[in-house]
N, C-alpha and C positions, 0 to 999 in steps of 0.2 A: 571370602568376602573381604572388603576393605572398609574400615571404620575410620573416618577422617576427624573425629572429635571424641576424645576420651581423656579422663584424668586418672592415669595409671601410675604415674611417678610418685613414689612415697615421699612423705615428709614436707613437700614444698607447697601444697595448697590443700583444698578440701577433698582430696582423694585419699588413698590408703595411708595409714599411719606407720607402716613398716614394710620392709621388703617381703616378709612372709605374706602379708595381705596383698601386696602388689603381684607376687607370683601366683597367688590364688586367683586374682583377677585375670592374669594372663592365661591360666589354665581354663578359666571360665570362658574367655574369649575364643580359645581354640575349640572348646566343646561346642560353642555356638556357631562354629564354621568360619571364624575370622582368621585370616592369615597375615594381614597387614593392618597395623593400627597406628594412628598418629597420636602421639602424646602431646596434649595441648593444655598445659597448665595455665592458670589465670595470670594475667599481668596487668597491673595498674587498675585493679577493680576496687581500690579503696581498702582492700584487706591483704591481698597478696601481690608481691612483685617478683616476677620470674623473668629476668632478662635473658637475652639470646644466649650468651656464653654459658650461663648456669644451666639452661635446658640442654644444650648440646652436650655438656659434661655428664648430666644425669642420664640422658638417653644412652650414651655410650656405656656407662656403668651397668644400666639395666639390661641392655642387649647382651652384654657379656654374661650376666647372671642367667639370662634365658638360655643361652647356649650351653652353659655349664649344667643347667637343669634339664637339658634336652627338651625344652618347650618350643614347639615349631611356630613361633610368632615373631614377626619382625616389627620393631618399634621404629617409627619414623618421627622426624623432627616437626614440631608445631608449637603453636602458642595461641591462647585465646585472649586477644588484646581488647581491653575495654576502651571504647572510644572516649577521647578527652580532647580538650582544646589545644593542649601542647603536644599533640600526637606527632607532629613533624619534628619537634625538638627531640622527642623519644627516638624517632627515626634517625636523625642526624647523629645521635649518641650511640647508634648501632645496637639498640636494645630490642628492636623488633625482629621477630623470627617468622619468616614466611614458611609455608608448608615445604618440608624437605630442604629448607634454606635455598630455594631456587629463585626467590625474588618475584614469583608470579602470583601466588594466591595467599591470602591472609584471612584467618578467622577473626572476625570483628564482632564484638559483643556490645549491644546497646543496653542502657539501663532498663530494668524490667517494667518500669511504669511510664516511660516516655520515649519519644524519639527526639533527641536534642536538636535544637534549631540549626546547629552547624554540621549536621550529619551529611547533608548534600555536598557541602564544601569539602569535607574530609574525603568522601567517595571520589569526587572530581579530582582532587589533588593526588590521591593514591593511584587512580587510573592514569594520570599524567606520568607517574613514575613507573608505569608498567605493572603495577600491582592491582590485581582484582580482589576486592574485598568480598568475602563470603559472610553474610550476616547470619549469625547463629541463632537458632530457635526463635525466629520472628513470630511464631505462633503463640509464644508466651509473653509477648510484649503488649502491654495494655494500650500503648500509643497506636500501634497498628490495628488493634481490635477496634478502637474508637474511630480511626480514620484509615480505612483500607486503601484509599487513594494514595496515601503517603507511601505505603509499601509498593504500590504500582509504580510510582514515580522513581523510587530508589532502584527498582529493577530495570526500569526503562533507561535510567542513567548509566547502567552498566554493572551494578552490583549483582551478586548471586546470593542465594539463600540456602540454608541447611535446616531441614526439619528434624526434630528429635523423634526417634522411633517410638519412644515411650509415649509421646504426645498422640501418635496415631492410634495407639492401642488403649488409650484411656487412662494412663498413669497420672495425668495432670488434670483430670476432670473432663466433663462433657463439653464445656465451652472451648477448652483448648483443643480437644479432639475435633470438634466441629470446625474450628477455625483452621486447623491443619488441613482438613479436607478442602476447605474453600481455597486455600493457597495453592494446593495441588491442582484443583479443578481449573483455576485461572492460569495455570502454567507459570506460576511465580516461584516454584520450588525447583531446586537443582540437585540437591544432595539429601540423603537420609543418613543420619549417624546416631550413635547411642548416647553420647555425652555421659558415658558410664563413670561412676565415682567409686563404686565398690561392687562386691558380689551380691549386695543386698539392695542398695539404692541405685536407681537409674542403671540397671543391669544391662547386659549385652542382649538386647531384644531386637537386634537388627533384622534377623530372619523373620520375626513376627511382624515387624514393620513392613518388610517387603511383601509378606503374604497378605497383609491387609490391603496394600496398594494393588496387588494382583487381583484380589477378590473384588475390590471396588471399581477399579479402572482397567483391568486387563493386564496381560503379561507384558505387552509392549511398554506400558508406562513403568512397570516395575523394572524392566531391563534398562530403560532410560536412566534411572537413578543408579543402578548398578554399574552401567557402562561409564557414567560420568565419573564415578569414583576410580574406576580402572584407568580412564584417560588421564585424570589428574595425577595418578601415581606414575604413569608412564611419561608425563611431561609434555604430552601432545596437546593440541588446541581442542578445547571443548566445542561441541556443536549444541548450541542452546536453543530450546524451544522459545518461540515468541509468545509473550503473554496473550491470553484471550481477554481482550478488553472490549466490552460492549459500549458503543457510543450512546450517550444519553440523548433522548429525543428532545428537540427544542421546537415547541409550538407545532408538533406533529409534522415537521418538515423532513425528518430523517426516519 
């Protein structure tokens, strides 16, 4: 399996505090059936700054350690970028790291309690640059919970979304679990990932997430998410489901 969102690099954000902990995480990922994992440290979230060059260097070091320890896991380049008003200055300074540094897909994080007013403008400008933003864990965003239409508009504009596997299996509470299901049912979700931070918190529950999807929506829906991760890794173009949007009735005319 492929996990596109994980905090496995030590020392640089709220992931592991040592290489021993990071190697334990890697072993846990392998035991959970994961073969490829994107290291996506936080950048510009108000607490951590992990620029492109820093991540590239750390991923190379960690992949070397994995080889020496004979741990069959490949770490890929990534970054969880917090949306901000000066995001395109950050881009011009070459601080932004797209997945695998291919310039095609970018993990974009929104604040937990809101959807900033400039979100649509950022998505539009990123798409103009050929970069498709993948909005991480929208199911945990209170702004989307309060205004579901806002998430619909963002996906219709061209952004993709990634649901956290722990959300699907109840690790963040009943409301988040229910909202995760709603996003999937409306075909507004495109990837499932762990957002793992350690062997204890936000662990590698990817298979449990897939099993939950299979039980609720069938094997075809589960394979859709799995295949999207595989296609993303291969660099091919994704085939995205259209959102299931119900038109509101107006005076009984529709």
